[in-house]
N, C-alpha and C positions, 0 to 999 in steps of 0.2 A: 733838485739838482744843484744844491749849493746856492750860488748867487744867480740862479736862472731868473730871467724876466718872466713874469706870470701874466697870462691872459685869462680873463674870466668869460665864460660863455655858457649857453644852456646845453649844447650837445657838442661833444668832441668826436671827430670822425677820423679814424686811421685808414687811409686808403683813398686816393683821389682819382680812381678810375670811374667808369660809368655809374657803378652802384653808389659810391660815396658822394659823387657830385650830384646825382639825381636826388639822393636823400637830402643833401644840403639845400638844393633848389626847392624841394617840396616843403621843407621846414621854413625856408624864407617866405614862401607864399602864405604860410600860416603865421607869420610874424615871429618866428623863433630863430634866434641867431645861432650860428655854429662856426666851428673852426675845423678845416680839413687839412691833414698833413699827408704827404707822400714822399717816399725816398727817391722817387724818380723825378726827373725834370719834366716840365710840360712837353718839351720838344721830344724827349725820349718816348713818352706815351703816344704822342701824335705820330711818330715815325715807326712804331711797331705795327707791322701789317697783321690785321685780324679780320677774319671773315665775319659775316653777320647776316642772319635771317631774322627779321623782327616780326613777331606776332602782331596781329592787327591791333590788339590793345596796347602794345608797346609803341606802335606808331602813333596811336591816338594820345598816349601819355606825353610824348615829345611835343606834339602839336598843341594839344589843348591846355597844357600847363605853361605854354609860352616859351619853351626852350628854343624851338626853331621849326619852321615848316620846310626846311631844306630836305628832310627825309621824303617829303612828297614830291618835291621838285627834282631832286637828283637821284632818289632811290628808284628802284625798278620793281613795280608791283608784279607779283607772281600769283596767278590764280590756280595753280596746281603744280604737281611734280609728276615725273615719269618713273615708274618701276620697270626696269628692263631685265628680263630673265628668260631662260629657256628658248632663246631665239626670237623673242618678240618684245614689244613695248606696250605698256599699259598706263594711260594717264589717269591720275587721281585728280578729279575736277573739284577743287575746294569750293569755288564759287557756287557751283550747282549743288554740291552736297550739303554745305553748312553756311552758305552765303557769307564767306569770309575769304581773306587772302593773306599773304605775307609780303613783306617788303625786303628785297635784297638791298642791304644798306650796311656797309662795313662797320664793325664796332669802333674802328678808329674814327669814323665820321661821327658816330654817336658821342664819343669823347670830345671831339673838336666842338661840336654844338653845345655840349654841356659846359665845357670849360669857358667858352665864349659867353654863355648865359650867366655863369657865376661872376665873370669879370664885369659884364654889363651891369649886373645888379649889386656890385660892390661886395661880393662874397669874399670871405677870408679863407683863401686856399693857399697853402704853403708847400710848394714843390721843392725837391732837391734837399730834403732834410736828412739827417743821419742820426744814428744812435737812438732810435725810437723805442720807448718803453711805455707800458701802461701800468698804473699802480692805484692802490686804494679803491679797487673796483667794487668792494662791498660797502664802501662808505657813502655818505651823502654828497661828497665832492670828489669823485674819482678824477684821475689826472693822466695826461700824456706828457712825457718828458722827451726832449729831442734837442738836436742842434740844428739851427737853421742853415740856409744855404751859405751863409757867411761864417759858419762855425760857432755862432753864439748860442749859449745855453738858453733854452726856452722851456716853459711849462704852461700847459693849458689845464685849467680846472673847470669842471663842468658838472651838470646834474646827471647826465647820462653819457656813456661812452659807446661808440659803435665801431666794431671791427669789420671793415670792408676791404681788408688788405690782401685779398686774393688767395690762390690755392696754396701758397707757401706762408700762410698767415702766421704772424707772431702772436696776435691777440688771442686766438683760440687756445693757445697753450697756457694762457693765464687761468683757464678753468682748472680746478683741482682734478688730478688724474682719477680719483675715486668717483668724481661726479660725471666726467665726460665719457660718452660711449661713442666709439668710432665704428662705422660700418663701411667696409672698404672692399672693393673688387678690382683687381688688376687683370686686364684682358690679355690674352696671348698673341695679340697682333697690334699693329699700329697703322697709321696712315702716312704714306709718303706724299707730301704735298708740294705742289709747284705753283708758281705764278708764271704766266707766259704772255708774251706780246702777240695777241691774235684776236680776231673777232670771235664772238660767241659761237659755239658749236651747236647750241640748241637754245630755244627761247626760255626754257625753264630748266630746273635742276633735273639731272638724270641720276637715279640711284640704280646702279648696274650690278647685277649678280652674275657671276660666271664661274666656270670650273677653275679659272686661274686666280680667282679671288674678286673681292668687291672693288668697285671704282665709283667715285662721285664726280660728276661733271657739273661744275658750278660756274659762276661768273663773278666778275668784280666791276668792270667798267666796259664800255663798248670796245675798248682796245686792249684790255688786260683781263685775263681769265684765271680762275682758280680751279685746280683739279687735284684729285687725290686717288691713290690706289692703295689697297691693303698690302701691308708688308710685315716683315718680322720686326719686333720692337727694337732689335739691336742692329737693324740694317745700317750699313755704312753709306752715307750720302755720296761720298766721293767715288763709290763704286758704280754710280749711275750717271754716265754721260747722257747728253741730250738724246742721242739716237736710241739708246737703250730705253730711256723713259718713254719716248714716243712709241716705240715698238710695243712695249708692254701695255700702255694705255690703249692703243689702237686695237690690239688683240683682244683685250677684255671687252671693250664696247662693240667691237666688230662682230663678236659672237651673237650679239642681239640686234644687228642691223645698222649700227651707227658708225660714222666716220668723223673723226675730230679734225678741226682746223688747227694746224700746228703753227708755232711761232717760237721766237727766241725765249728760252726759259731764263727768267731774271731772279728767281729765288727757289730754293728747294730745301726741305727739312723733313724730319721724321717726328710725327706727333703721337706720343704714347696714349693709350686708352685706359682711363681709370674711372671708377665710380666711387664716390665718397660722400658720407653724411656724418656730421657731428651732431649728437643730441646731448643735452638740450642746446638751443641756440641763444640762451641768455644765462648769465650768472651774475648775481648781484645787480649792479647798474651797468653791466657790460652786455651788449647784444651783438650778434654776428649777422652779417648779410652777405649774400652772393657766394663767390667761391671760397670765402673764408669758412663757410659752414657746409658747403656741398659742391661737388663737381659731377658732371655727367659726361659720357662719351658724346662726341659732336654729331653723331648720326641723326639724332632727333632735333638738332638745332635749338636746344633748350637753355644752354648756359646763361647767356646774356639776358634772355627773357625771364628766367627764374630770378636773377639778381634784381631786375627792375621790379618784379612783383614783390620780392622781399621788402624793398624799401618803400613801396606804396603802402603795404601793410604797416611797416615800422613807423613811417611818418604819422599815420593816423594814430597809432598807439602812443607814440611819444607826445603828440599834441594833447591827448587825453591825460597822460601821466603828468605832464608839465602844468596842466590846468587844475591839478589837485587830486587825480585818481591814480596813485602809484600802483594799485592792483592791476591796472590795464596791462602792465608789462608781462604779467603772467599769461596773457592771451597769445603772445607773440609766437612762442615755440609751436604750440599745437596748430595755430592758423597757418604758419609758414610751412610746417612739415607736411601738412595734408597735400599741398601742391607739389612739394619737393619729391615726395615718394611716388606720386602719380607720374611725375616727369622721369624719375629714375626707372620706373617700370617701362614707360614708353621708349626711353632711350635704349634700355636693355633689349626690349623686344625688337626694335628696328635693327639694332646691331646684330643680334643673334640670328635674325631672319635673313639678313643680307650678306653676312660675311662667311667666307669659307672657314669652317671650324677645324682646329688642329686635330689630327687623328680621326677625322670624320670618315666613316665608311660609306659604302654605296647607299645604304639605307638613309643615313643622315643627309646625304646630298639630295636624294629624291624627296625626302620629307620636307626639306626647305622649299623645293619647287612646289610641292603640294600646298605648303603654307602660303606661299606667294600667290598661287593660283586661287586658293580659297579667299584670300583678301581681295584680290582684284576682280573676282567673278561675283562678289557679293556686294550689294549696295550697303548693307549693314557694316561689312568689313571695311569698305572704302570710307564710309562715313566716320567710323571710329578713328581711322588713320587721319582723316582730314580734320576732325575736331581736335585731336591731340596736337597735330602739327601746327595748326593755326592758333591754338591757345584756348584753354577752357574758359568759358564765359562766367567766371566767378570772382573776378578781381574786385 
C-alpha cells in the first residue's frame, strides 16, 4: 500500500467477532502473536443484538481458557427444550438423555467477554479499519492491507492469514473461482424476530409447530425476551404493528396450550434463512473460519458454536504449523467440514420438521406430525436430538 506502515506478526486475522477474537486468544495462550482487524468499531459490535445458545463445550471453552466465567454467572442454563405440536407439548430432557445442557448467553456477551480478555492480555485488535484487502496468500508472508481508524495506510505481514470476516466475507473470494466449491440453499421462509420487555413465558425454549407456521419462544434476560415466528422472506416489518404481532404469536402457541406474557416490543426484524458451505476452507496460507466458510439456519442453534469449534481446531493446527510442520494445514478442511456437514444436516432436519412448507398438502402436514411424534415418543429419537443440540463430544 505504498508508504503503509508495516507490522510483522505470526497470524493475521480479518474479522474481530467471536471467531476471530477466540482464535487470537487461543494463539496467545500458545505463545503465538497475532493481529486482528475489523471494519466495525468495538461499540458497533457490542450494540448489535444477537441471540445465543452455547453448547456445553462452548461454555467450557470460555471458562477454562480464562476468557471469563461470566457465562456461568450471568447465563441461564437450560437442561432441555420443548417441542410443541398437535395440541400438546413434549419436553426433550438433555440432562437425562445425554448428561449435558446448553447455556442461554447472547453472542453479544460472548464478544464483550472476548474483547475484554484480548484487551486485558495486550492483544493487538484494530477496530474501525477501512479498505481491507488480503494479498500474497500463496506466499510465505501473506498480508493484510487496510486504513486504520485514523485513515493511515497500514499493512500486516504474517505467516498465516485467517478469514473470520462473517457471512459477507471478503477473504473467501480470494480463493480462485476454479478451486472453490459453493454449496448453497435458500429457504422459502424467514423468521420475524422481536425483542420485547416482558418476563419469560416459559423456563426453556419452545419450538412450536402449528398450522399457521412455526414459532420459537426464547429468552434474553429476566426482563427482555426474544421471540420469532415463521414469515415470508419479503415480509414488510412496517406492516406488523404490535397488536398484530402478539395476535399472531398467541394464535400459534395457543394451538398447543401456551399463553405468552406480552410487553412493549423494542425491536423487530426479518431474518432470512440460508445454508452455505465453501469448500475447501483453506487456500495457500489463507484459512477460513466461522460464517466466512459456512452458515446454517438458526433453528438448530449451531452458528456460533460451529465458529468456536473451527477456531479450536485451527489454533491447534496453526500451533503445529508454526512449530515446523506446514503439512498440518492440510488437516484443517477435512477436520472442520466433518462437523460442519453434521451441523448442516441437523439444522436442515430441525428446520424442515418444524416449519410449514410452501405448497404443502394435507399429506405433508400430517407427515410432519408423524415425524415429530416419532422423535418425541422414542428414547433413541430424543437422544439423537439432545446429542446434536448440546454438541457432539468430539472437539
